[in-house]
BAGUBA-364404 format. One line per 3 residues: number of its first residue (from 1); their letters; for each residue x, y, z of N, C-alpha, C. Coordinates in nm, 3 decimals. Example, Ala and Ser with C-alpha at 12.3 -4.5 7.8 and 13.67 -1.06 7.14 Angstrom:
1 = as = 1.319,-0.569,0.780,1.230,-0.450,0.780,1.320,-0.330,0.780 ~ 1.285,-0.225,0.708,1.367,-0.106,0.714,1.290,0.003,0.787
% end
This chain:
1 = mae = 19.474,14.545,8.816,19.504,14.614,8.696,19.356,14.751,8.666 ~ 19.420,14.864,8.656,19.343,14.938,8.616,19.244,14.937,8.508 ~ 19.118,14.977,8.494,19.058,14.979,8.352,19.071,15.087,8.257
4 = lsn = 19.110,15.024,8.169,19.116,15.107,8.029,19.040,15.229,8.035 ~ 19.116,15.357,8.013,19.039,15.471,7.957,18.945,15.435,7.843 ~ 18.861,15.558,7.839,18.758,15.528,7.682,18.855,15.544,7.577
7 = ren = 18.951,15.668,7.599,19.057,15.702,7.485,19.158,15.573,7.445 ~ 19.179,15.470,7.580,19.273,15.368,7.528,19.211,15.251,7.473 ~ 19.052,15.219,7.481,18.953,15.152,7.406,18.956,15.171,7.293
10 = llk = 18.922,15.321,7.267,18.872,15.353,7.108,18.989,15.330,7.035 ~ 19.130,15.364,7.093,19.229,15.337,7.007,19.257,15.218,6.981 ~ 19.213,15.086,7.073,19.201,14.961,7.042,19.130,14.945,6.919
13 = vln = 19.009,14.991,6.899,18.922,14.981,6.813,18.963,15.021,6.687 ~ 19.022,15.164,6.690,19.112,15.199,6.578,19.219,15.117,6.514 ~ 19.242,15.063,6.599,19.389,14.950,6.545,19.344,14.810,6.530
16 = kei = 19.212,14.785,6.537,19.131,14.658,6.499,19.183,14.576,6.606 ~ 19.196,14.593,6.692,19.225,14.493,6.857,19.086,14.497,6.907 ~ 19.081,14.417,7.010,18.952,14.387,7.122,18.962,14.475,7.225
19 = pea = 18.869,14.565,7.231,18.885,14.669,7.350,18.865,14.577,7.474 ~ 18.873,14.644,7.591,18.846,14.599,7.736,18.689,14.655,7.749 ~ 18.643,14.767,7.693,18.498,14.773,7.703,18.459,14.844,7.544
22 = ipt = 18.341,14.866,7.543,18.314,14.924,7.403,18.324,15.118,7.427 ~ 18.377,15.165,7.354,18.427,15.305,7.345,18.317,15.378,7.337 ~ 18.306,15.509,7.325,18.170,15.592,7.288,18.282,15.672,7.177
25 = ysi = 18.227,15.713,7.069,18.308,15.846,6.978,18.211,15.925,6.936 ~ 18.259,16.045,6.934,18.196,16.135,6.864,18.239,16.206,6.762 ~ 18.193,16.286,6.651,18.214,16.348,6.558,18.315,16.457,6.598
28 = fwg = 18.241,16.528,6.705,18.300,16.623,6.720,18.420,16.654,6.835 ~ 18.493,16.532,6.856,18.602,16.542,6.888,18.729,16.506,6.762 ~ 18.674,16.488,6.652,18.748,16.511,6.525,18.749,16.634,6.484
31 = igg = 18.630,16.702,6.494,18.613,16.855,6.458,18.691,16.956,6.555 ~ 18.670,16.887,6.671,18.741,17.018,6.756,18.898,16.969,6.787 ~ 18.924,16.862,6.713,19.087,16.830,6.731,19.159,16.882,6.603
34 = sps = 19.080,16.946,6.546,19.137,16.966,6.403,19.225,17.120,6.464 ~ 19.326,17.210,6.374,19.411,17.302,6.436,19.292,17.442,6.419 ~ 19.271,17.496,6.537,19.188,17.617,6.549,19.175,17.669,6.438
37 = fmr = 19.276,17.728,6.381,19.277,17.847,6.289,19.242,17.755,6.110 ~ 19.211,17.647,6.104,19.164,17.607,6.027,19.031,17.534,6.028 ~ 18.961,17.569,6.149,18.815,17.546,6.170,18.747,17.652,6.138
40 = gre = 18.783,17.780,6.153,18.693,17.884,6.165,18.609,17.945,6.045 ~ 18.500,17.991,6.084,18.444,18.082,5.999,18.431,18.174,6.077 ~ 18.345,18.291,6.022,18.343,18.398,6.057,18.260,18.453,6.221
43 = npd = 18.200,18.323,6.258,18.105,18.380,6.374,18.109,18.241,6.412 ~ 18.079,18.250,6.585,18.096,18.125,6.651,18.021,18.019,6.632 ~ 17.878,18.055,6.577,17.799,17.943,6.554,17.818,17.919,6.426
46 = gtg = 17.925,17.883,6.344,17.948,17.869,6.237,17.927,17.925,6.098 ~ 17.846,18.018,6.145,17.851,18.103,5.997,17.922,18.186,5.953 ~ 17.871,18.255,5.829,18.008,18.397,5.793,18.052,18.287,5.698
49 = kds = 18.152,18.384,5.644,18.253,18.343,5.533,18.371,18.227,5.562 ~ 18.401,18.120,5.494,18.490,18.041,5.547,18.606,18.072,5.470 ~ 18.737,18.021,5.481,18.885,18.060,5.411,18.883,18.011,5.251
52 = fgv = 18.772,17.980,5.202,18.756,17.992,5.042,18.667,18.066,5.042 ~ 18.593,18.168,5.108,18.507,18.266,5.070,18.367,18.215,5.006 ~ 18.284,18.095,5.074,18.183,18.013,5.080,18.124,18.094,5.225
55 = ewv = 17.980,18.149,5.201,17.905,18.209,5.298,17.826,18.122,5.375 ~ 17.817,18.107,5.495,17.752,17.966,5.536,17.634,18.041,5.636 ~ 17.520,17.955,5.617,17.433,18.017,5.685,17.340,17.899,5.774
58 = idn = 17.269,17.960,5.889,17.200,17.834,5.923,17.056,17.798,5.865 ~ 17.047,17.670,5.874,16.967,17.626,5.798,16.856,17.545,5.870 ~ 16.752,17.589,5.894,16.613,17.499,6.005,16.605,17.349,5.954
61 = saf = 16.636,17.344,5.839,16.579,17.186,5.780,16.691,17.117,5.846 ~ 16.824,17.150,5.891,16.925,17.050,5.893,16.967,17.077,6.062 ~ 16.846,17.081,6.110,16.885,17.085,6.265,16.960,17.181,6.304
64 = qaa = 16.966,17.278,6.277,17.021,17.430,6.278,17.175,17.438,6.236 ~ 17.163,17.320,6.133,17.329,17.329,6.119,17.348,17.446,6.020 ~ 17.511,17.495,6.043,17.542,17.581,5.903,17.524,17.523,5.763
67 = lpk = 17.482,17.577,5.680,17.511,17.513,5.567,17.546,17.621,5.459 ~ 17.611,17.596,5.314,17.679,17.733,5.251,17.520,17.795,5.188 ~ 17.501,17.919,5.177,17.425,17.995,5.151,17.336,17.965,5.013
70 = pgd = 17.193,17.919,5.018,17.146,17.889,4.912,17.166,17.996,4.793 ~ 17.209,17.935,4.686,17.196,18.045,4.534,17.292,18.123,4.556 ~ 17.408,18.126,4.640,17.489,18.223,4.615,17.633,18.151,4.629
73 = fil = 17.667,18.090,4.502,17.786,18.034,4.504,17.904,18.089,4.436 ~ 18.011,18.064,4.471,18.152,18.137,4.430,18.192,18.088,4.283 ~ 18.133,17.976,4.230,18.183,17.928,4.119,18.076,17.860,4.008
76 = ddi = 18.050,17.914,3.923,17.939,17.870,3.825,18.008,17.790,3.695 ~ 18.120,17.798,3.711,18.158,17.703,3.594,18.272,17.630,3.631 ~ 18.298,17.519,3.653,18.457,17.439,3.695,18.567,17.452,3.603
79 = rkw = 18.528,17.517,3.484,18.645,17.525,3.385,18.712,17.640,3.426 ~ 18.650,17.737,3.523,18.693,17.861,3.582,18.782,17.836,3.720 ~ 18.752,17.710,3.767,18.804,17.705,3.877,18.963,17.757,3.951
82 = rdi = 19.071,17.782,3.840,19.161,17.821,3.879,19.208,17.953,3.921 ~ 19.101,18.040,3.855,19.049,18.164,3.862,19.006,18.231,4.031 ~ 18.892,18.127,4.046,18.836,18.135,4.159,18.867,18.087,4.313
85 = ikv = 18.931,17.968,4.267,18.969,17.872,4.412,19.056,17.871,4.433 ~ 19.118,17.929,4.588,19.226,17.947,4.617,19.259,17.933,4.773 ~ 19.339,17.818,4.773,19.381,17.806,4.914,19.441,17.842,5.014
88 = pdy = 19.390,17.844,5.169,19.464,17.968,5.223,19.582,17.941,5.215 ~ 19.632,18.027,5.270,19.798,18.035,5.277,19.850,18.055,5.442 ~ 19.928,17.924,5.472,19.926,17.937,5.624,20.058,17.939,5.622
91 = sdv = 20.145,18.007,5.528,20.299,17.998,5.556,20.359,18.084,5.679 ~ 20.259,18.155,5.696,20.302,18.254,5.828,20.274,18.217,5.965 ~ 20.215,18.051,5.980,20.147,18.017,6.087,20.268,17.936,6.168
94 = dwe = 20.264,17.992,6.291,20.376,17.917,6.360,20.282,17.794,6.435 ~ 20.320,17.670,6.386,20.237,17.584,6.413,20.282,17.509,6.520 ~ 20.395,17.531,6.589,20.423,17.478,6.712,20.370,17.558,6.814
97 = mma = 20.344,17.716,6.820,20.303,17.768,6.904,20.126,17.716,6.900 ~ 20.050,17.706,6.787,19.923,17.696,6.777,19.901,17.561,6.834 ~ 19.963,17.465,6.832,19.950,17.379,6.876,19.936,17.387,7.028
100 = akd = 20.053,17.425,7.102,20.073,17.447,7.237,19.903,17.497,7.258 ~ 19.912,17.605,7.246,19.780,17.708,7.257,19.658,17.620,7.248 ~ 19.633,17.545,7.137,19.512,17.461,7.156,19.519,17.360,7.264
103 = aes = 19.618,17.313,7.259,19.655,17.196,7.400,19.585,17.270,7.536 ~ 19.587,17.387,7.507,19.563,17.450,7.652,19.368,17.420,7.660 ~ 19.314,17.439,7.562,19.183,17.438,7.581,19.112,17.261,7.554
106 = rdp = 19.213,17.167,7.524,19.137,17.055,7.453,19.141,16.968,7.606 ~ 19.027,16.879,7.591,19.029,16.758,7.742,19.123,16.654,7.703 ~ 19.188,16.689,7.803,19.305,16.565,7.802,19.246,16.404,7.776
109 = elp = 19.145,16.426,7.817,19.100,16.265,7.834,19.029,16.240,7.731 ~ 19.015,16.306,7.639,18.960,16.268,7.495,19.052,16.248,7.388 ~ 19.041,16.138,7.278,19.157,16.095,7.220,19.149,16.208,7.123
112 = lgg = 19.265,16.246,7.067,19.293,16.366,6.986,19.303,16.316,6.811 ~ 19.192,16.365,6.762,19.200,16.327,6.635,19.153,16.463,6.547 ~ 19.200,16.508,6.422,19.172,16.614,6.384,19.181,16.614,6.225
115 = stt = 19.130,16.722,6.147,19.165,16.723,6.014,19.187,16.831,5.948 ~ 19.274,16.827,5.832,19.289,16.971,5.775,19.261,16.943,5.615 ~ 19.163,16.889,5.594,19.106,16.869,5.476,19.031,17.014,5.398
118 = psv = 18.998,17.010,5.265,18.932,17.157,5.241,18.808,17.130,5.294 ~ 18.736,17.298,5.343,18.594,17.262,5.401,18.546,17.183,5.444 ~ 18.481,17.095,5.446,18.416,16.973,5.521,18.487,16.848,5.470
121 = gwf = 18.525,16.879,5.315,18.592,16.734,5.265,18.583,16.777,5.116 ~ 18.631,16.698,5.038,18.666,16.715,4.889,18.528,16.738,4.820 ~ 18.451,16.612,4.835,18.305,16.652,4.781,18.214,16.768,4.807
124 = qal = 18.218,16.779,4.952,18.147,16.865,5.018,18.214,17.003,4.976 ~ 18.314,17.031,4.962,18.419,17.124,4.899,18.341,17.184,4.777 ~ 18.339,17.095,4.659,18.261,17.120,4.542,18.141,17.144,4.533
127 = msf = 18.043,17.096,4.639,17.894,17.121,4.661,17.897,17.259,4.699 ~ 18.012,17.304,4.780,18.009,17.429,4.875,18.038,17.556,4.737 ~ 18.138,17.521,4.674,18.172,17.610,4.568,18.049,17.671,4.466
130 = mgf = 17.981,17.510,4.425,17.909,17.521,4.286,17.753,17.517,4.346 ~ 17.730,17.445,4.458,17.596,17.401,4.490,17.584,17.248,4.424 ~ 17.478,17.167,4.480,17.428,17.052,4.432,17.444,17.027,4.261
133 = tng = 17.364,17.113,4.228,17.297,17.114,4.107,17.421,17.128,3.998 ~ 17.461,17.255,3.996,17.594,17.273,3.920,17.720,17.140,3.951 ~ 17.746,17.150,4.086,17.863,17.018,4.130,17.829,16.898,4.062
136 = lia = 17.720,16.844,4.075,17.695,16.689,3.993,17.694,16.692,3.858 ~ 17.669,16.808,3.816,17.663,16.846,3.657,17.813,16.842,3.613 ~ 17.914,16.916,3.694,18.020,16.941,3.664,18.087,16.776,3.658
139 = cfe = 18.063,16.697,3.778,18.125,16.558,3.768,18.100,16.468,3.675 ~ 17.946,16.519,3.600,17.911,16.435,3.484,18.011,16.498,3.343 ~ 17.986,16.610,3.341,18.036,16.695,3.208,18.199,16.731,3.195
142 = epe = 18.230,16.762,3.315,18.380,16.813,3.316,18.457,16.711,3.406 ~ 18.472,16.575,3.393,18.533,16.509,3.511,18.666,16.551,3.533 ~ 18.751,16.576,3.433,18.912,16.603,3.448,18.889,16.718,3.497
145 = evk = 18.819,16.815,3.505,18.831,16.962,3.561,18.796,16.916,3.730 ~ 18.684,16.884,3.720,18.685,16.825,3.892,18.825,16.758,3.928 ~ 18.878,16.645,3.868,18.966,16.553,3.917,19.109,16.681,3.957
148 = amm = 19.149,16.774,3.839,19.228,16.876,3.861,19.237,16.967,3.990 ~ 19.109,16.983,4.028,19.068,17.096,4.125,19.111,17.003,4.246 ~ 19.060,16.873,4.228,19.036,16.808,4.383,19.222,16.740,4.403
151 = eyl = 19.312,16.744,4.307,19.424,16.734,4.326,19.526,16.816,4.391 ~ 19.451,16.960,4.332,19.481,17.101,4.416,19.448,17.108,4.545 ~ 19.320,17.069,4.574,19.292,17.053,4.728,19.358,16.943,4.812
154 = tdy = 19.383,16.840,4.743,19.481,16.752,4.804,19.617,16.785,4.809 ~ 19.651,16.851,4.758,19.811,16.921,4.812,19.816,16.997,4.896 ~ 19.722,17.076,4.922,19.693,17.122,5.038,19.652,17.073,5.191
157 = sve = 19.555,16.958,5.140,19.537,16.888,5.262,19.649,16.799,5.296 ~ 19.712,16.771,5.209,19.848,16.650,5.294,19.939,16.719,5.302 ~ 20.005,16.846,5.268,20.095,16.935,5.325,20.079,16.992,5.480
160 = nak = 19.918,17.017,5.479,19.896,17.053,5.615,19.865,16.945,5.726 ~ 19.831,16.831,5.672,19.798,16.720,5.736,19.973,16.653,5.826 ~ 20.077,16.656,5.741,20.187,16.652,5.763,20.239,16.709,5.892
163 = kyi = 20.201,16.840,5.870,20.299,16.990,5.990,20.194,16.921,6.123 ~ 20.031,16.874,6.105,19.974,16.870,6.218,20.004,16.738,6.285 ~ 20.052,16.638,6.209,20.096,16.527,6.291,20.234,16.561,6.334
166 = tyy = 20.309,16.625,6.306,20.424,16.693,6.344,20.422,16.773,6.465 ~ 20.334,16.846,6.464,20.302,16.952,6.611,20.204,16.893,6.690 ~ 20.102,16.854,6.633,19.979,16.830,6.740,19.987,16.674,6.812
169 = kpd = 20.074,16.594,6.716,20.082,16.436,6.783,19.952,16.374,6.784 ~ 19.846,16.342,6.699,19.669,16.317,6.707,19.738,16.170,6.750 ~ 19.622,16.123,6.828,19.604,15.987,6.861,19.546,15.910,6.708
172 = ygf = 19.460,15.960,6.635,19.426,15.936,6.479,19.387,16.038,6.400 ~ 19.382,16.006,6.292,19.346,16.113,6.200,19.177,16.138,6.156 ~ 19.102,16.193,6.097,18.960,16.223,6.108,18.948,16.297,5.944
175 = fgd = 18.869,16.214,5.879,18.836,16.342,5.752,18.713,16.316,5.752 ~ 18.577,16.389,5.707,18.462,16.369,5.658,18.409,16.427,5.543 ~ 18.346,16.339,5.494,18.271,16.402,5.343,18.155,16.369,5.285
178 = dia = 18.036,16.422,5.335,17.925,16.325,5.316,17.891,16.349,5.179 ~ 17.879,16.211,5.095,17.837,16.204,4.989,17.744,16.108,4.952 ~ 17.659,16.115,5.059,17.523,15.998,5.062,17.444,16.087,5.141
181 = her = 17.323,16.071,5.061,17.201,16.115,5.128,17.113,15.964,5.166 ~ 17.032,16.009,5.203,16.976,15.908,5.292,16.920,15.726,5.246 ~ 16.906,15.769,5.067,16.869,15.629,5.014,17.003,15.563,4.967
184 = dpf = 17.085,15.676,4.892,17.184,15.635,4.785,17.307,15.726,4.805 ~ 17.436,15.688,4.776,17.510,15.768,4.729,17.482,15.860,4.644 ~ 17.530,15.996,4.619,17.531,16.098,4.540,17.589,16.066,4.421
187 = lsl = 17.653,15.984,4.377,17.747,15.933,4.274,17.787,15.764,4.269 ~ 17.769,15.729,4.117,17.810,15.565,4.102,17.936,15.572,4.170 ~ 17.959,15.407,4.217,18.083,15.369,4.254,18.195,15.420,4.140
190 = eaf = 18.163,15.383,4.074,18.302,15.417,3.949,18.315,15.571,3.962 ~ 18.210,15.660,3.966,18.253,15.789,3.962,18.295,15.819,4.065 ~ 18.278,15.777,4.180,18.350,15.820,4.309,18.497,15.769,4.343
193 = kdl = 18.528,15.639,4.246,18.663,15.587,4.253,18.758,15.673,4.178 ~ 18.648,15.713,4.053,18.782,15.824,3.977,18.785,15.928,4.030 ~ 18.673,15.991,4.056,18.677,16.158,4.135,18.748,16.190,4.249
196 = fap = 18.697,16.118,4.339,18.727,16.175,4.511,18.823,16.057,4.573 ~ 18.799,15.917,4.579,18.864,15.847,4.621,18.995,15.855,4.616 ~ 19.075,15.895,4.490,19.226,15.924,4.523,19.266,16.018,4.652
199 = swr = 19.179,16.124,4.645,19.232,16.218,4.726,19.199,16.175,4.867 ~ 19.078,16.098,4.908,19.073,16.042,5.018,19.209,15.930,5.047 ~ 19.228,15.846,4.943,19.319,15.759,4.977,19.474,15.826,5.012
202 = ryt = 19.526,15.923,4.902,19.622,16.029,4.956,19.650,16.067,5.096 ~ 19.524,16.137,5.138,19.509,16.183,5.261,19.519,16.102,5.396 ~ 19.469,15.970,5.364,19.488,15.860,5.465,19.615,15.812,5.443
205 = evf = 19.705,15.800,5.333,19.806,15.756,5.329,19.911,15.817,5.426 ~ 19.854,15.964,5.423,19.978,16.050,5.506,19.974,15.995,5.685 ~ 19.845,15.987,5.714,19.833,15.925,5.868,19.918,15.765,5.898
208 = lea = 19.844,15.695,5.773,19.890,15.549,5.792,20.012,15.563,5.790 ~ 20.121,15.632,5.716,20.264,15.630,5.705,20.334,15.662,5.850 ~ 20.252,15.765,5.905,20.280,15.793,6.056,20.300,15.701,6.145
211 = gip = 20.225,15.557,6.107,20.115,15.493,6.209,20.055,15.505,6.281 ~ 19.932,15.602,6.230,19.857,15.660,6.317,19.706,15.597,6.235 ~ 19.611,15.549,6.283,19.470,15.511,6.249,19.405,15.632,6.165
214 = vah = 19.314,15.600,6.111,19.215,15.674,6.029,19.063,15.671,6.067 ~ 19.010,15.762,6.114,18.820,15.729,6.124,18.797,15.852,6.024 ~ 18.681,15.789,5.965,18.591,15.870,5.861,18.449,15.902,5.918
217 = hnc = 18.414,16.005,5.886,18.270,16.062,5.921,18.171,16.049,5.773 ~ 18.061,16.002,5.742,17.966,16.018,5.621,17.826,15.985,5.674 ~ 17.738,16.064,5.663,17.610,16.031,5.660,17.531,15.975,5.559
220 = ghf = 17.431,15.923,5.551,17.346,15.836,5.466,17.377,15.730,5.430 ~ 17.318,15.686,5.313,17.315,15.525,5.258,17.489,15.530,5.182 ~ 17.563,15.499,5.278,17.742,15.490,5.226,17.788,15.410,5.163
223 = ely = 17.714,15.270,5.260,17.753,15.119,5.236,17.846,15.079,5.115 ~ 17.773,15.135,4.995,17.826,15.121,4.846,17.958,15.122,4.872 ~ 18.042,15.254,4.934,18.159,15.274,4.937,18.271,15.223,5.047
226 = cde = 18.214,15.099,5.114,18.288,15.049,5.194,18.398,14.989,5.186 ~ 18.397,14.898,5.063,18.475,14.825,5.017,18.635,14.927,4.993 ~ 18.609,15.058,4.957,18.742,15.137,4.901,18.758,15.206,5.038
229 = lvd = 18.703,15.195,5.137,18.702,15.293,5.278,18.828,15.180,5.335 ~ 18.793,15.040,5.325,18.866,14.968,5.386,18.987,14.957,5.319 ~ 18.993,14.915,5.185,19.114,14.909,5.092,19.191,15.032,5.131
232 = mgv = 19.157,15.174,5.139,19.232,15.282,5.201,19.301,15.249,5.372 ~ 19.286,15.171,5.421,19.282,15.142,5.551,19.222,15.231,5.644 ~ 19.149,15.312,5.600,19.063,15.385,5.716,18.972,15.241,5.800
235 = tlw = 18.971,15.278,5.935,18.925,15.144,6.033,18.830,15.203,6.106 ~ 18.793,15.293,6.104,18.597,15.312,6.172,18.539,15.432,6.105 ~ 18.416,15.359,6.072,18.323,15.455,6.017,18.220,15.549,6.096
238 = epv = 18.167,15.626,6.121,18.049,15.672,6.197,18.002,15.779,6.096 ~ 17.850,15.803,6.146,17.787,15.720,6.222,17.712,15.617,6.189 ~ 17.734,15.562,6.080,17.646,15.435,6.022,17.509,15.423,6.073
241 = qss = 17.433,15.532,5.964,17.305,15.555,5.979,17.200,15.434,5.950 ~ 17.068,15.454,5.999,17.006,15.333,5.977,16.962,15.247,5.863 ~ 16.992,15.379,5.732,16.971,15.304,5.613,17.068,15.202,5.529
244 = nda = 17.182,15.198,5.607,17.267,15.103,5.598,17.264,14.954,5.688 ~ 17.287,14.858,5.636,17.279,14.715,5.729,17.369,14.740,5.772 ~ 17.376,14.760,5.911,17.512,14.752,6.004,17.542,14.604,6.066
247 = val = 17.422,14.529,6.065,17.462,14.402,6.094,17.502,14.313,5.972 ~ 17.490,14.307,5.818,17.548,14.280,5.734,17.722,14.345,5.722 ~ 17.731,14.463,5.740,17.866,14.526,5.742,17.957,14.436,5.852
250 = kak = 17.893,14.433,5.980,17.974,14.419,6.069,17.997,14.248,6.055 ~ 17.920,14.183,5.974,17.959,14.019,5.951,18.050,14.043,5.835 ~ 18.052,14.150,5.764,18.159,14.151,5.626,18.273,14.161,5.684
253 = ygr = 18.308,14.276,5.757,18.441,14.369,5.777,18.500,14.335,5.924 ~ 18.387,14.307,6.015,18.496,14.279,6.153,18.550,14.382,6.180 ~ 18.674,14.333,6.234,18.726,14.454,6.337,18.787,14.536,6.193
256 = nla = 18.814,14.520,6.050,18.854,14.565,5.995,18.810,14.720,5.958 ~ 18.673,14.755,5.998,18.570,14.832,5.961,18.492,14.846,6.087 ~ 18.567,14.948,6.211,18.479,14.965,6.338,18.332,15.059,6.285
259 = lsg = 18.228,14.984,6.326,18.095,15.063,6.313,18.072,15.167,6.447 ~ 18.060,15.295,6.375,18.017,15.393,6.545,17.894,15.419,6.529 ~ 17.824,15.391,6.626,17.684,15.459,6.605,17.569,15.344,6.557
262 = afd = 17.507,15.318,6.445,17.446,15.233,6.399,17.339,15.215,6.512 ~ 17.273,15.296,6.551,17.167,15.290,6.666,17.075,15.371,6.572 ~ 16.969,15.319,6.593,16.829,15.367,6.531,16.719,15.364,6.644
265 = gsp = 16.746,15.485,6.714,16.612,15.480,6.793,16.503,15.558,6.812 ~ 16.476,15.571,6.641,16.344,15.610,6.617,16.214,15.540,6.695 ~ 16.229,15.422,6.738,16.097,15.343,6.791,16.106,15.386,6.925
268 = lmp = 16.168,15.452,6.964,16.187,15.495,7.147,16.138,15.612,7.147 ~ 16.109,15.695,7.022,16.091,15.854,7.044,15.973,15.860,7.133 ~ 15.939,15.970,7.168,15.830,16.004,7.239,15.685,15.958,7.223
271 = qyd = 15.652,15.936,7.062,15.560,15.944,7.014,15.479,15.784,7.051 ~ 15.570,15.691,7.064,15.556,15.575,7.073,15.529,15.557,7.252 ~ 15.476,15.455,7.293,15.442,15.424,7.397,15.529,15.283,7.424
274 = vte = 15.633,15.326,7.513,15.756,15.217,7.512,15.787,15.209,7.665 ~ 15.780,15.128,7.747,15.847,15.095,7.900,15.984,15.129,7.878 ~ 16.028,15.112,8.032,16.171,15.139,8.055,16.233,14.998,8.029
277 = eev = 16.149,14.906,8.058,16.259,14.783,7.991,16.250,14.752,7.879 ~ 16.170,14.782,7.793,16.149,14.806,7.656,16.272,14.875,7.547 ~ 16.274,15.031,7.631,16.395,15.092,7.609,16.522,15.032,7.645
280 = raf = 16.555,14.936,7.751,16.698,14.872,7.778,16.671,14.774,7.728 ~ 16.566,14.677,7.669,16.569,14.558,7.593,16.635,14.571,7.486 ~ 16.566,14.681,7.416,16.611,14.751,7.291,16.749,14.802,7.274
283 = vka = 16.828,14.852,7.366,16.978,14.902,7.389,17.014,14.783,7.354 ~ 17.018,14.680,7.443,17.068,14.553,7.482,17.076,14.488,7.333 ~ 16.975,14.465,7.237,16.957,14.385,7.131,17.048,14.449,7.048
286 = rld = 17.053,14.575,7.050,17.146,14.604,6.954,17.295,14.615,6.975 ~ 17.341,14.613,7.114,17.466,14.600,7.141,17.510,14.427,7.108 ~ 17.401,14.355,7.183,17.411,14.205,7.134,17.454,14.165,7.002
289 = qla = 17.384,14.269,6.896,17.417,14.257,6.727,17.573,14.298,6.717 ~ 17.629,14.396,6.764,17.730,14.465,6.683,17.854,14.480,6.785 ~ 17.829,14.423,6.911,17.954,14.450,7.000,18.043,14.339,6.962
292 = pgg = 17.991,14.244,6.988,18.080,14.083,7.024,18.185,14.089,6.942 ~ 18.311,14.050,6.939,18.422,14.038,6.881,18.515,14.171,6.836 ~ 18.447,14.293,6.898,18.500,14.407,6.892,18.458,14.468,6.727
295 = gya = 18.536,14.579,6.719,18.465,14.657,6.574,18.362,14.754,6.589 ~ 18.348,14.812,6.737,18.210,14.854,6.694,18.251,14.965,6.830 ~ 18.198,15.108,6.833,18.176,15.217,6.914,18.032,15.279,6.929
298 = wfg = 18.008,15.311,7.045,17.916,15.363,7.063,17.907,15.492,7.058 ~ 17.781,15.549,6.993,17.727,15.697,7.004,17.540,15.640,6.979 ~ 17.458,15.677,7.044,17.348,15.632,7.034,17.257,15.721,7.142
301 = gif = 17.128,15.747,7.122,17.020,15.812,7.183,16.906,15.845,7.061 ~ 16.821,15.935,7.138,16.737,16.007,7.042,16.717,16.150,7.053 ~ 16.641,16.245,6.981,16.638,16.344,6.962,16.524,16.409,7.011
304 = ged = 16.545,16.499,7.110,16.446,16.574,7.153,16.480,16.650,7.317 ~ 16.433,16.770,7.326,16.470,16.828,7.483,16.345,16.787,7.540 ~ 16.222,16.763,7.545,16.111,16.755,7.655,16.133,16.633,7.742
307 = avs = 16.081,16.643,7.814,16.090,16.545,7.924,16.090,16.409,7.921 ~ 15.988,16.368,7.824,15.995,16.224,7.787,16.111,16.181,7.696 ~ 16.186,16.232,7.625,16.306,16.210,7.544,16.420,16.228,7.658
310 = qqr = 16.409,16.315,7.708,16.547,16.320,7.810,16.553,16.175,7.923 ~ 16.420,16.126,7.973,16.401,16.038,8.052,16.461,15.923,7.967 ~ 16.402,15.899,7.845,16.469,15.784,7.738,16.592,15.799,7.725
313 = naw = 16.641,15.909,7.702,16.793,15.904,7.664,16.881,15.874,7.813 ~ 16.800,15.897,7.903,16.878,15.882,8.041,16.871,15.737,8.077 ~ 16.788,15.648,8.013,16.761,15.511,8.019,16.887,15.434,7.933
316 = iqd = 16.864,15.504,7.776,16.974,15.443,7.687,17.117,15.432,7.761 ~ 17.149,15.554,7.815,17.279,15.555,7.841,17.294,15.491,7.969 ~ 17.219,15.463,8.044,17.241,15.411,8.164,17.278,15.231,8.114
319 = efq = 17.177,15.178,8.024,17.214,15.064,7.993,17.317,15.068,7.894 ~ 17.368,15.124,7.810,17.484,15.113,7.773,17.580,15.081,7.865 ~ 17.604,15.182,7.972,17.728,15.212,8.086,17.693,15.051,8.172
322 = rlr = 17.554,15.043,8.164,17.583,14.889,8.241,17.667,14.765,8.155 ~ 17.627,14.766,8.025,17.671,14.666,7.964,17.797,14.699,7.868 ~ 17.856,14.808,7.865,17.981,14.821,7.787,18.105,14.725,7.835
325 = tty = 18.091,14.684,7.948,18.209,14.613,7.982,18.198,14.488,7.987 ~ 18.067,14.420,7.959,18.018,14.234,7.936,18.069,14.185,7.832 ~ 18.113,14.248,7.745,18.126,14.146,7.566,18.266,14.103,7.581
328 = yk = 18.358,14.174,7.685,18.500,14.137,7.619,18.582,14.039,7.717 ~ 18.526,14.005,7.818,18.581,13.929,7.941,18.661,13.787,7.858
% end
């Protein structure tokens, strides 16, 4: 019998089944699988104005990522959002034609998943419109206005998600909404459940009702919200950074919430004297913790373009490839 492809193994994980081998997963597949006409900003590097009028610039402190331009936000008072925030009008878009066009440039071996959410997500949309200071103050002082704007953005997201499902026929739904920093979420659990969880839930339901599983991206210390994520029906979270207790999460949720990533390679960075055998043992120890029983997808390595980092990344990936088929015999 032929070995399952990475796409087939990932879909097994997304559907809470035990795969044949550990699949790999990348957030960039979800971003790249989104409708091309909804992804863009003015420039190929992600800078320029987005469809809401927010200007994005390269931030050297964030690994050269594009972020909203500091101090130049489009909304200074949440009570004025109805006058300022207008969702893009896609009424003249030929979805069938765009789906066919996007398919021409897509790697057919990759699982197709994408997003039709506002900006990068609902919480992130508010922060891109107002900045973190005013955005978080709005959550505290004017929660009803925040909720009204989120409902408006969710109506837009859901309408486009239904078209996306019809014409793109994705393998899974994807949405991100970075709502946590390294130590803690930006909002209490109660505030999250009141202000943003309803939008996440409505969006997820569109895919689940079509029989399509859903993956979610969230950086930082996000584990406080995981019960809500599971209750919504999301079945994969990435990248599960090191401030989260991945081992405890795996024990708690099993295959109900697959963990993608959960690999802290900082002890393998070039400033540390480690051997090839130690690098390989490090990878095996992590896989031994997270892979058994399913509910895990691989995304691992270390940052760095220098020769030492490249060599260690080669060992990391080679050890993963050696072990990926050994857990589900």
